[in-house]
C-alpha positions in Angstrom: -8.4 -30.6 -43.4 -10.6 -30.7 -40.4 -7.5 -30.8 -38.2 -6.3 -27.5 -39.7 -9.7 -26.0 -39.2 -9.6 -26.9 -35.5 -6.2 -25.4 -35.2 -7.3 -22.1 -36.8 -10.3 -21.9 -34.5 -8.3 -22.5 -31.4 -5.6 -20.0 -32.1 -7.9 -16.9 -31.6 -9.2 -18.3 -28.4 -5.6 -18.9 -27.1 -4.5 -15.5 -28.3 -7.4 -13.9 -26.4 -6.7 -15.9 -23.3 -3.0 -15.0 -23.4 -3.9 -11.3 -23.9 -6.4 -11.3 -21.0 -3.9 -13.0 -18.7 -1.2 -10.5 -19.6 -3.6 -7.6 -18.9 -4.6 -9.0 -15.6 -1.0 -9.4 -14.6 -0.4 -5.7 -15.4 -3.4 -4.6 -13.4 -2.3 -6.7 -10.4 1.2 -5.2 -10.6 -0.2 -1.7 -10.8 -2.5 -2.2 -7.8 0.1 -3.8 -5.5 1.4 -0.4 -4.4 -2.0 1.2 -3.5 -4.8 0.8 -0.9 -8.1 2.1 -2.4 -10.6 4.1 -0.5 -12.7 1.8 1.7 -10.1 -1.0 1.4 -8.3 -2.8 4.3 -5.1 -4.6 5.0 -4.7 -7.0 7.9 -1.6 -7.6 10.1 1.0 -9.3 8.0 -0.3 -8.0 4.7 1.8 -5.7 2.5 2.0 -3.2 -0.2 5.0 -3.2 -2.6 6.3 -0.2 -4.6 5.9 -0.5 -8.4 9.7 -0.8 -8.7 9.8 -3.6 -6.1 12.4 -1.8 -4.0 10.1 -0.9 -1.0 7.6 -2.9 1.0 5.1 -1.5 3.5 4.0 -4.0 6.2 1.2 -3.9 8.7 3.2 -5.2 11.6 1.8 -7.4 14.3 3.2 -5.1 17.0 0.8 -2.2 16.1 2.8 -0.2 13.6 3.2 0.4 9.9 6.7 0.0 8.6 8.3 0.6 5.2 11.4 -1.4 4.3 13.9 -0.9 1.5 14.8 -4.2 -0.2 18.3 -4.5 -1.6 18.7 -7.4 -4.0 21.6 -9.7 -3.4 24.9 -8.6 -4.8 25.9 -10.4 -7.9 28.0 -13.4 -7.0 26.7 -13.4 -3.5 26.9 -17.0 -2.2 23.7 -16.6 0.0 21.6 -15.0 -2.8 19.5 -13.4 0.0 18.2 -9.8 -0.3 19.1 -7.3 2.4 16.2 -5.5 4.1 16.7 -2.0 5.6 14.2 -0.1 7.8 13.1 3.0 6.0 10.2 4.4 8.0 7.7 3.4 10.6 4.7 5.0 12.2 6.1 4.9 15.8 2.8 3.4 17.0 4.2 0.1 18.4 2.5 -0.9 21.6 0.4 -3.6 23.2 -2.0 -5.1 20.7 -5.2 -6.5 22.2 -6.9 -7.9 19.2 -6.9 -7.9 15.4 -4.9 -5.2 13.5 -6.4 -3.6 10.4 -5.2 -0.7 8.3 -8.1 1.0 6.7 -8.4 3.8 4.0 -11.6 5.3 5.3 -14.3 7.0 3.2 -13.5 10.3 5.1 -10.0 10.0 3.6 -8.3 9.2 7.0 -5.8 6.3 6.9 -6.3 4.5 10.3 -4.6 1.5 11.9 -7.2 -0.1 14.1 -6.8 -2.6 17.0 -10.1 -4.5 17.1 -11.0 -6.4 20.3 -13.7 -9.0 20.4 -14.8 -8.1 16.8 -16.6 -4.9 17.9 -14.4 -2.6 20.0 -12.1 -0.7 17.7 -9.2 1.5 19.0 -7.2 3.7 16.6 -3.5 2.9 17.2 -2.4 5.4 14.6 -3.9 7.6 11.9 -2.7 10.0 9.1 -4.8 12.9 10.5 -6.4 13.5 7.1 -10.1 13.1 8.2 -12.3 15.2 5.8 -9.4 16.5 3.8 -9.8 16.5 0.0 -12.9 15.1 -1.8 -14.7 12.6 0.4 -14.2 9.0 -0.7 -11.4 9.9 -3.2 -8.3 9.3 -1.2 -5.9 6.3 -1.7 -2.7 5.2 0.0 0.2 4.9 -2.4 3.7 3.4 -1.7 5.9 5.5 -3.9 9.0 4.2 -5.7 11.2 6.2 -3.3 9.6 4.6 -0.2 7.3 7.4 0.8 3.8 6.6 1.8 1.3 9.2 0.5 -2.4 9.7 1.0 -3.6 11.3 -2.2 -7.0 12.6 -3.3 -7.6 13.7 -6.9 -3.8 14.2 -7.5 -3.4 16.3 -4.3 -1.1 14.9 -1.6 -3.0 15.0 1.7 -0.3 13.3 3.8 3.3 12.2 3.2 5.2 9.9 5.6 8.6 11.4 5.0 7.8 15.1 5.2 4.7 14.8 7.4 2.6 17.1 5.2 -1.0 17.0 6.2 -3.7 19.0 4.3 -6.3 20.2 6.7 -9.9 21.1 5.9 -10.4 24.5 4.2 -7.3 24.2 2.1 -4.7 24.9 4.8 -1.7 22.7 5.5 0.2 21.6 8.5 3.9 20.8 7.9 6.1 19.0 10.4 9.8 19.3 9.4 12.2 16.4 9.8 12.3 12.9 8.7 11.3 10.3 11.2 13.7 7.4 11.8 
């Protein structure tokens, strides 16, 4: 009888633990495609789209790059995914220190090259400083491979259409899709 009682007491704990683990996995999966305001990524770190088909890398050569990941064809002997270049920031150049991608409180997404731990040089930025509500912008890697800086549901910048929302509600649009 006491064995059955122990079993009954353990079941709710196990069920609660399994539920908590499942919820945490869901939260992690949702957060893998975003960089929150005030957050940073170091060189070599990535974001992955929610559908798993795109990955954004902070490259060690001083640029951001988005890659499309094509799963291996069924029956493929190698079983290796094919990776295609989708977009990059065009900011490759000499790197003198530590690279960090930062979603700043002023809503500007900036790739910094930090030398000696103190001197920071902006290698690239989204040009969204002071656009939208301060502290509200996040970087999102969309399921179609576009990177967007969003604030309160408004797109401040888009990697594929180069839409930048300027202060005062005006917008700057650069047509063309970068290679």
